[in-house]
C-alpha positions, -999 to +999 in steps of 0.1 A: -089-223+162-095-185+169-073-165+184-101-156+217-106-194+221-065-209+213-051-221+245-024-198+261+009-208+272+000-208+311+036-191+328+032-195+361+053-174+387+052-181+425+059-159+449+061-158+485+034-153+510+030-118+522+050-084+513+085-090+522+105-068+506+133-086+490+160-051+473+192-049+469+210-024+475+182+003+477+168-015+507+199-022+524+214+016+516+179+027+536+185+001+567+214+014+573+211+051+567+180+042+594+199+023+622+231+045+621+210+076+623+190+063+651+225+048+673+238+087+668+209+104+677+206+079+712+249+089+716+238+128+712+213+119+736+233+100+766+263+128+759+243+156+757+230+138+794+264+132+808+275+164+799+249+180+819+256+163+851+286+184+852+269+212+866+246+184+893+275+166+908+313+170+892+323+138+911+292+117+894+312+134+858+342+120+868+330+085+877+313+086+845+345+100+823+363+076+839+343+046+828+342+057+790+381+045+792+375+011+793+384-012+759+346-017+756+342+015+752+369+022+734+353-005+708+320+015+706+337+046+697+347+024+668+311+016+662+302+052+662+329+067+643+318+037+617+282+048+619+288+086+619+310+081+582+285+057+569+253+081+576+273+111+560+283+092+532+253+079+522+235+111+529+258+129+502+246+099+480+209+109+490+215+138+480+233+133+445+201+110+439+175+133+449+193+164+429+210+148+401+194+142+371+211+109+366+210+097+403+187+074+405+203+057+371+242+053+393+225+048+429+239+013+425+269+024+418+267+051+441+259+030+468+294+008+460+312+041+465+305+049+497+307+014+508+344+014+495+352+047+509+334+039+544+360+007+542+392+029+534+384+052+563+377+028+585+405+007+575+429+037+587+408+043+616+403+013+636+442+004+637+448+033+652+420+032+680+429-006+688+462+008+696+451+035+717+427+015+732+456-014+742+479+012+752+455+027+782+449-014+791+469-015+825+497-040+821 
């Protein structure tokens, strides 16, 4: 048999239909960066609007500020701090990937470093915030 007519060992690779991206750290970093960025944008929008309300109606502004002192908003503050911390740390990671020659090679390790630093900072912040939330709840 010649090489051209010899049967080839067929290796069949089955792939799922569609174009579903099954990435790892890079994909999750991208998704979380976008989600936290949009969340921060909407927080800033609401913050600007409620602060501008003081010029329109000081009474309405005071009512809005009083509603922010609820336990639910305290939990929202925890989420906001978490989003800002992750977005900032991941932004530094993205800068390192873009401007450091070995950034792409170490992007996975840098992602887990960002997650670790984020977890440590959140572990320092969350208990104190929960104590503050519980201290404002009427007995």
